[in-house]
C-alpha positions as CSV (number, residue, x, y, z in Angstrom):
1,M,21.4,-6.8,-37.9
2,H,19.9,-3.8,-39.7
3,G,21.9,-4.6,-42.8
4,L,25.2,-4.3,-41.0
5,T,28.1,-6.7,-40.8
6,V,28.9,-8.1,-37.3
7,I,31.8,-5.7,-36.9
8,Q,29.8,-2.7,-38.0
9,Y,26.9,-3.7,-35.6
10,L,29.3,-4.1,-32.7
11,A,30.8,-0.7,-33.5
12,V,27.4,1.0,-33.5
13,A,26.1,-1.0,-30.6
14,A,29.0,-0.5,-28.3
15,L,28.0,3.0,-26.9
16,P,24.3,2.1,-26.4
17,L,25.3,-1.1,-24.6
18,L,27.8,0.6,-22.3
19,F,25.2,3.2,-21.4
20,A,22.5,0.7,-21.0
21,I,24.4,-1.4,-18.4
22,T,26.1,1.6,-16.7
23,V,22.9,3.7,-16.1
24,H,21.0,0.6,-15.1
25,E,23.5,-0.2,-12.3
26,V,23.9,3.5,-11.3
27,A,20.1,3.7,-11.0
28,H,20.1,0.9,-8.4
29,G,22.9,2.6,-6.4
30,W,21.3,6.1,-6.6
31,V,17.9,4.9,-5.4
32,A,19.6,2.9,-2.7
33,L,21.4,6.0,-1.6
34,K,18.2,8.0,-1.5
35,L,16.6,5.2,0.7
36,G,19.5,5.2,3.2
37,D,22.3,2.9,1.9
38,R,25.6,4.5,0.9
39,T,27.4,1.3,0.0
40,A,27.5,1.9,-3.8
41,Q,28.6,5.5,-3.2
42,M,31.4,4.5,-0.9
43,L,32.7,1.9,-3.3
44,G,32.7,4.4,-6.2
45,R,29.9,2.7,-8.1
46,L,27.7,5.8,-8.6
47,T,29.6,6.8,-11.7
48,L,28.9,6.7,-15.4
49,N,32.4,5.3,-16.0
50,P,31.5,1.9,-17.6
51,I,34.8,0.4,-16.5
52,K,33.4,0.3,-12.9
53,H,30.4,-1.7,-14.0
54,I,31.8,-4.0,-16.8
55,D,31.9,-7.8,-16.1
56,P,34.4,-9.1,-18.7
57,V,32.5,-12.3,-19.3
58,G,28.9,-11.1,-18.9
59,T,29.2,-7.7,-20.6
60,I,31.6,-8.4,-23.4
61,I,32.4,-12.1,-24.2
62,V,28.9,-13.6,-23.8
63,P,26.9,-10.9,-25.7
64,A,29.5,-10.7,-28.5
65,A,29.5,-14.5,-28.9
66,L,25.7,-14.7,-29.0
67,L,25.5,-11.8,-31.4
68,M,27.9,-13.5,-33.8
69,L,26.0,-16.7,-33.5
70,G,22.8,-14.8,-34.4
71,G,21.0,-15.8,-31.2
72,F,19.2,-13.9,-28.5
73,I,21.5,-11.3,-26.9
74,F,22.1,-12.0,-23.2
75,G,24.5,-10.6,-20.7
76,W,25.1,-8.9,-17.4
77,A,27.2,-6.3,-15.5
78,K,28.7,-6.3,-12.1
79,P,25.8,-5.8,-9.7
80,V,25.9,-2.7,-7.6
81,P,26.2,-3.7,-4.0
82,V,23.3,-2.8,-1.7
83,D,23.2,-3.4,2.0
84,Y,19.6,-3.9,2.9
85,R,20.3,-3.3,6.6
86,N,20.9,0.4,5.9
87,L,17.6,0.9,4.1
88,H,14.7,2.7,5.8
89,N,12.3,-0.1,5.1
90,P,14.5,-3.0,4.0
91,K,11.8,-5.3,2.5
92,R,9.9,-2.6,0.6
93,D,13.0,-0.6,-0.3
94,M,14.9,-3.5,-1.9
95,A,11.9,-3.9,-4.3
96,I,12.1,-0.2,-5.1
97,V,15.9,-0.3,-5.7
98,A,15.4,-3.4,-7.9
99,V,12.8,-1.8,-10.2
100,A,15.0,1.3,-10.6
101,G,17.3,-0.4,-13.1
102,P,14.6,-1.5,-15.6
103,L,12.9,1.9,-15.3
104,A,16.2,3.5,-16.2
105,N,16.4,1.3,-19.3
106,L,12.9,2.4,-20.3
107,C,13.9,6.0,-20.0
108,M,17.1,5.4,-22.0
109,A,15.1,3.6,-24.8
110,I,13.0,6.8,-25.1
111,L,16.1,9.0,-25.2
112,W,17.6,6.8,-28.0
113,A,14.3,7.1,-29.8
114,L,14.6,10.9,-29.7
115,L,18.2,10.6,-31.1
116,A,16.9,8.4,-34.0
117,K,14.1,10.9,-34.6
118,T,16.6,13.8,-34.7
119,G,18.7,11.8,-37.1
120,L,15.7,11.3,-39.4
121,A,15.1,15.0,-39.3
122,L,18.6,15.7,-40.4
123,S,18.6,13.1,-43.2
124,S,18.5,15.7,-46.0
125,A,20.9,18.3,-44.6
126,L,23.4,16.1,-42.8
127,S,23.2,12.6,-44.3
128,W,26.7,11.6,-43.1
129,A,25.6,12.2,-39.4
130,S,22.0,11.1,-39.9
131,V,22.6,7.5,-40.7
132,P,24.7,6.6,-37.7
133,M,22.4,8.6,-35.4
134,V,19.4,6.6,-36.6
135,L,21.2,3.2,-36.5
136,M,22.6,3.9,-33.0
137,G,19.2,5.2,-31.8
138,K,17.3,2.1,-33.0
139,I,19.9,-0.2,-31.6
140,G,19.9,1.7,-28.3
141,I,16.1,1.3,-28.1
142,F,16.4,-2.5,-28.7
143,L,19.2,-3.1,-26.3
144,N,17.6,-1.2,-23.5
145,L,14.3,-2.9,-24.0
146,I,16.0,-6.3,-23.8
147,L,17.7,-5.4,-20.5
148,M,14.4,-4.0,-19.1
149,V,12.2,-6.9,-20.0
150,L,14.9,-9.5,-19.1
151,N,15.5,-8.0,-15.7
152,L,11.8,-7.9,-14.9
153,L,11.5,-11.7,-15.1
154,P,10.4,-12.9,-11.7
155,I,13.5,-15.0,-11.3
156,P,16.0,-14.2,-8.5
157,P,18.6,-12.7,-8.7
158,L,17.1,-10.7,-11.5
159,D,15.4,-7.4,-10.6
160,G,12.0,-8.9,-11.1
161,G,12.9,-11.6,-8.6
162,R,13.8,-9.1,-6.0
163,V,10.6,-7.2,-6.6
164,V,8.6,-10.3,-6.0
165,T,10.6,-11.0,-2.9
166,G,9.8,-7.5,-1.6
167,L,6.1,-7.9,-2.4
168,L,5.5,-11.4,-0.9
169,P,4.5,-12.0,2.7
170,A,7.6,-12.5,4.9
171,R,7.3,-16.3,5.1
172,W,6.9,-16.7,1.3
173,S,9.5,-14.1,0.7
174,I,12.2,-15.9,2.6
175,A,11.4,-19.2,0.8
176,F,11.4,-17.5,-2.6
177,A,14.7,-15.8,-1.9
178,K,16.3,-19.2,-1.3
179,L,15.9,-19.9,-5.0
180,E,18.5,-17.2,-5.9
181,P,21.5,-19.6,-6.2
182,Y,19.6,-21.5,-8.9
183,G,18.3,-18.5,-10.9
184,F,21.3,-18.3,-13.2
185,F,21.0,-21.9,-14.2
186,V,17.3,-21.5,-14.9
187,L,18.2,-18.6,-17.2
188,I,20.8,-20.6,-19.0
189,A,18.4,-23.4,-19.5
190,L,15.7,-21.1,-20.8
191,L,18.3,-19.5,-23.2
192,A,19.6,-22.9,-24.4
193,T,16.2,-24.2,-25.2
194,G,15.0,-21.1,-27.0
195,I,12.2,-20.5,-24.4
196,L,13.8,-17.3,-23.2
197,G,13.5,-15.6,-26.6
198,K,9.9,-16.7,-26.9
199,I,9.1,-15.3,-23.5
200,L,10.9,-11.9,-24.0
201,G,10.2,-11.5,-27.7
202,P,6.5,-10.4,-27.7
203,P,6.9,-7.7,-24.9
204,I,10.1,-6.4,-26.5
205,I,8.6,-6.1,-29.9
206,G,5.4,-4.6,-28.6
207,L,7.3,-1.9,-26.6
208,E,9.5,-1.2,-29.5
209,K,6.6,-0.7,-31.9
210,F,4.9,1.5,-29.2
211,I,8.0,3.7,-28.9
212,F,8.4,3.9,-32.7
213,T,4.7,5.0,-33.0
214,V,4.8,7.6,-30.2
215,T,8.1,9.2,-31.5
216,G,7.2,8.8,-35.2
217,I,10.3,7.0,-36.2
Protein backbone atom coordinates (compact mmCIF):
# COMPACT_ATOMS: atom_id res chain seq x y z
CA MET A 1 0.00 0.00 0.00
CA HIS A 2 2.86 2.37 -0.82
CA GLY A 3 3.96 2.37 2.86
CA LEU A 4 0.62 3.79 4.01
CA THR A 5 -1.82 2.54 6.62
CA VAL A 6 -5.24 1.40 5.40
CA ILE A 7 -6.84 4.66 6.56
CA GLN A 8 -4.17 6.77 4.87
CA TYR A 9 -4.49 4.74 1.66
CA LEU A 10 -8.27 5.13 1.64
CA ALA A 11 -7.93 8.89 2.16
CA VAL A 12 -5.49 9.28 -0.73
CA ALA A 13 -7.33 6.81 -2.99
CA ALA A 14 -10.82 8.25 -2.47
CA LEU A 15 -10.56 11.04 -5.06
CA PRO A 16 -8.91 8.92 -7.79
CA LEU A 17 -11.48 6.16 -7.25
CA LEU A 18 -14.44 8.52 -7.45
CA PHE A 19 -13.10 10.10 -10.62
CA ALA A 20 -12.32 6.69 -12.11
CA ILE A 21 -15.84 5.36 -11.78
CA THR A 22 -17.55 8.68 -12.52
CA VAL A 23 -15.70 9.51 -15.73
CA HIS A 24 -15.96 5.88 -16.84
CA GLU A 25 -19.75 5.96 -16.62
CA VAL A 26 -20.07 9.48 -18.07
CA ALA A 27 -17.97 8.34 -21.05
CA HIS A 28 -20.53 5.61 -21.78
CA GLY A 29 -23.41 8.07 -21.62
CA TRP A 30 -21.64 10.81 -23.60
CA VAL A 31 -20.73 8.48 -26.47
CA ALA A 32 -24.26 7.05 -26.44
CA LEU A 33 -25.59 10.61 -26.73
CA LYS A 34 -23.34 11.29 -29.72
CA LEU A 35 -24.62 8.08 -31.33
CA GLY A 36 -28.29 8.95 -30.87
CA ASP A 37 -29.38 7.85 -27.38
CA ARG A 38 -30.31 10.57 -24.87
CA THR A 39 -31.34 8.20 -22.04
CA ALA A 40 -28.38 8.97 -19.78
CA GLN A 41 -28.73 12.70 -20.42
CA MET A 42 -32.45 12.70 -19.60
CA LEU A 43 -31.83 10.79 -16.37
CA GLY A 44 -29.14 13.25 -15.26
CA ARG A 45 -26.27 10.76 -15.53
CA LEU A 46 -24.05 12.92 -17.73
CA THR A 47 -22.57 14.59 -14.68
CA LEU A 48 -19.27 14.38 -12.81
CA ASN A 49 -21.18 14.36 -9.53
CA PRO A 50 -20.06 10.97 -8.12
CA ILE A 51 -23.24 10.61 -6.04
CA LYS A 52 -25.16 9.97 -9.26
CA HIS A 53 -22.93 7.01 -10.09
CA ILE A 54 -22.07 5.43 -6.73
CA ASP A 55 -23.39 1.99 -5.90
CA PRO A 56 -23.13 1.76 -2.07
CA VAL A 57 -22.14 -1.91 -2.15
CA GLY A 58 -20.06 -2.09 -5.32
CA THR A 59 -18.32 1.29 -5.06
CA ILE A 60 -17.70 1.56 -1.33
CA ILE A 61 -18.25 -1.58 0.76
CA VAL A 62 -16.75 -4.26 -1.49
CA PRO A 63 -13.59 -2.35 -2.56
CA ALA A 64 -12.93 -1.16 1.01
CA ALA A 65 -13.36 -4.68 2.42
CA LEU A 66 -11.04 -6.19 -0.21
CA LEU A 67 -8.48 -3.45 0.38
CA MET A 68 -8.41 -4.10 4.13
CA LEU A 69 -8.10 -7.84 3.48
CA GLY A 70 -5.14 -7.15 1.25
CA GLY A 71 -6.73 -8.81 -1.76
CA PHE A 72 -7.36 -7.77 -5.34
CA ILE A 73 -9.47 -4.60 -5.52
CA PHE A 74 -12.81 -5.24 -7.21
CA GLY A 75 -15.94 -3.12 -7.46
CA TRP A 76 -18.52 -1.49 -9.67
CA ALA A 77 -20.68 1.61 -10.12
CA LYS A 78 -24.29 2.05 -11.18
CA PRO A 79 -24.32 1.37 -14.94
CA VAL A 80 -25.32 4.29 -17.15
CA PRO A 81 -28.56 3.32 -18.92
CA VAL A 82 -28.35 3.02 -22.71
CA ASP A 83 -31.34 2.26 -24.93
CA TYR A 84 -29.86 0.51 -27.95
CA ARG A 85 -33.05 1.15 -29.93
CA ASN A 86 -32.14 4.84 -30.14
CA LEU A 87 -28.66 4.25 -31.53
CA HIS A 88 -27.94 4.84 -35.22
CA ASN A 89 -26.51 1.35 -35.67
CA PRO A 90 -27.48 -0.54 -32.49
CA LYS A 91 -25.18 -3.57 -32.77
CA ARG A 92 -22.07 -1.61 -33.77
CA ASP A 93 -22.78 1.42 -31.59
CA MET A 94 -23.29 -0.62 -28.41
CA ALA A 95 -19.72 -1.91 -28.84
CA ILE A 96 -18.45 1.65 -29.31
CA VAL A 97 -20.35 2.83 -26.23
CA ALA A 98 -18.93 -0.08 -24.24
CA VAL A 99 -15.29 0.56 -25.13
CA ALA A 100 -15.63 4.28 -24.25
CA GLY A 101 -15.46 3.53 -20.50
CA PRO A 102 -12.13 1.66 -20.52
CA LEU A 103 -10.64 4.24 -22.89
CA ALA A 104 -11.67 6.98 -20.46
CA ASN A 105 -9.83 5.10 -17.70
CA LEU A 106 -6.69 4.92 -19.85
CA CYS A 107 -6.84 8.67 -20.43
CA MET A 108 -7.27 9.28 -16.71
CA ALA A 109 -4.32 7.01 -15.88
CA ILE A 110 -2.17 9.22 -18.12
CA LEU A 111 -3.51 12.39 -16.46
CA TRP A 112 -2.76 11.00 -12.99
CA ALA A 113 0.74 10.16 -14.22
CA LEU A 114 1.21 13.79 -15.23
CA LEU A 115 0.10 14.84 -11.74
CA ALA A 116 2.65 12.49 -10.19
CA LYS A 117 5.31 13.85 -12.55
CA THR A 118 4.43 17.40 -11.49
CA GLY A 119 4.65 16.37 -7.85
CA LEU A 120 8.14 14.96 -8.39
CA ALA A 121 9.19 18.19 -10.07
CA LEU A 122 8.02 20.14 -7.02
CA SER A 123 9.67 17.84 -4.48
CA SER A 124 12.46 20.25 -3.56
CA ALA A 125 10.43 23.48 -3.54
CA LEU A 126 7.08 22.29 -2.16
CA SER A 127 7.67 18.97 -0.41
CA TRP A 128 4.43 19.29 1.60
CA ALA A 129 2.41 19.29 -1.65
CA SER A 130 4.72 17.01 -3.61
CA VAL A 131 4.26 13.85 -1.53
CA PRO A 132 0.43 13.69 -1.68
CA MET A 133 0.51 14.60 -5.39
CA VAL A 134 2.88 11.74 -6.18
CA LEU A 135 1.00 9.23 -4.02
CA MET A 136 -2.40 10.24 -5.38
CA GLY A 137 -1.05 10.20 -8.93
CA LYS A 138 0.40 6.70 -8.64
CA ILE A 139 -2.74 5.35 -6.96
CA GLY A 140 -4.84 7.03 -9.66
CA ILE A 141 -2.82 5.27 -12.35
CA PHE A 142 -3.23 1.89 -10.65
CA LEU A 143 -6.98 2.19 -9.98
CA ASN A 144 -7.76 3.33 -13.51
CA LEU A 145 -5.72 0.53 -15.03
CA ILE A 146 -7.58 -1.98 -12.85
CA LEU A 147 -10.93 -0.65 -14.04
CA MET A 148 -9.77 -0.55 -17.64
CA VAL A 149 -8.36 -4.07 -17.82
CA LEU A 150 -11.14 -5.59 -15.69
CA ASN A 151 -13.86 -4.09 -17.85
CA LEU A 152 -12.20 -5.30 -21.04
CA LEU A 153 -12.60 -8.94 -20.01
CA PRO A 154 -14.88 -10.64 -22.57
CA ILE A 155 -17.48 -11.52 -19.97
CA PRO A 156 -20.97 -9.99 -20.19
CA PRO A 157 -22.10 -7.64 -18.68
CA LEU A 158 -18.58 -6.15 -18.56
CA ASP A 159 -17.68 -3.73 -21.33
CA GLY A 160 -15.50 -6.33 -23.01
CA GLY A 161 -18.46 -8.68 -23.15
CA ARG A 162 -20.55 -6.02 -24.85
CA VAL A 163 -17.77 -5.36 -27.36
CA VAL A 164 -17.65 -9.06 -28.21
CA THR A 165 -21.44 -9.08 -28.56
CA GLY A 166 -21.21 -6.21 -31.02
CA LEU A 167 -18.47 -7.85 -33.08
CA LEU A 168 -19.92 -11.36 -33.36
CA PRO A 169 -22.28 -12.35 -36.20
CA ALA A 170 -25.94 -11.86 -35.25
CA ARG A 171 -26.65 -15.51 -34.42
CA TRP A 172 -23.61 -15.92 -32.19
CA SER A 173 -24.10 -12.47 -30.72
CA ILE A 174 -27.58 -13.37 -29.46
CA ALA A 175 -26.31 -16.61 -27.94
CA PHE A 176 -23.35 -14.87 -26.26
CA ALA A 177 -25.57 -12.11 -24.83
CA LYS A 178 -27.66 -14.78 -23.07
CA LEU A 179 -24.67 -15.45 -20.80
CA GLU A 180 -25.05 -12.01 -19.17
CA PRO A 181 -27.10 -13.19 -16.13
CA TYR A 182 -24.22 -15.51 -15.19
CA GLY A 183 -21.37 -13.08 -15.76
CA PHE A 184 -21.31 -11.71 -12.22
CA PHE A 185 -21.10 -15.20 -10.73
CA VAL A 186 -18.23 -16.04 -13.10
CA LEU A 187 -16.36 -12.95 -11.87
CA ILE A 188 -16.96 -13.81 -8.21
CA ALA A 189 -15.69 -17.34 -8.83
CA LEU A 190 -12.58 -16.02 -10.57
CA LEU A 191 -12.01 -13.56 -7.71
CA ALA A 192 -12.52 -16.17 -4.98
CA THR A 193 -10.12 -18.65 -6.59
CA GLY A 194 -7.43 -16.04 -7.21
CA ILE A 195 -7.60 -16.58 -10.96
CA LEU A 196 -8.88 -13.05 -11.60
CA GLY A 197 -5.77 -11.48 -10.12
CA LYS A 198 -3.53 -13.77 -12.20
CA ILE A 199 -5.39 -12.82 -15.38
CA LEU A 200 -5.41 -9.08 -14.75
CA GLY A 201 -2.05 -8.74 -13.01
CA PRO A 202 0.33 -8.99 -16.01
CA PRO A 203 -1.45 -6.46 -18.29
CA ILE A 204 -1.97 -4.02 -15.40
CA ILE A 205 1.68 -4.23 -14.34
CA GLY A 206 2.84 -3.97 -17.96
CA LEU A 207 0.72 -0.90 -18.66
CA GLU A 208 1.77 0.71 -15.38
CA LYS A 209 5.47 0.22 -16.21
CA PHE A 210 4.86 1.62 -19.70
CA ILE A 211 3.18 4.75 -18.34
CA PHE A 212 5.93 5.21 -15.74
CA THR A 213 8.58 4.92 -18.45
CA VAL A 214 6.88 7.26 -20.91
CA THR A 215 6.21 9.95 -18.29
CA GLY A 216 9.52 9.48 -16.50
CA ILE A 217 8.02 8.88 -13.07
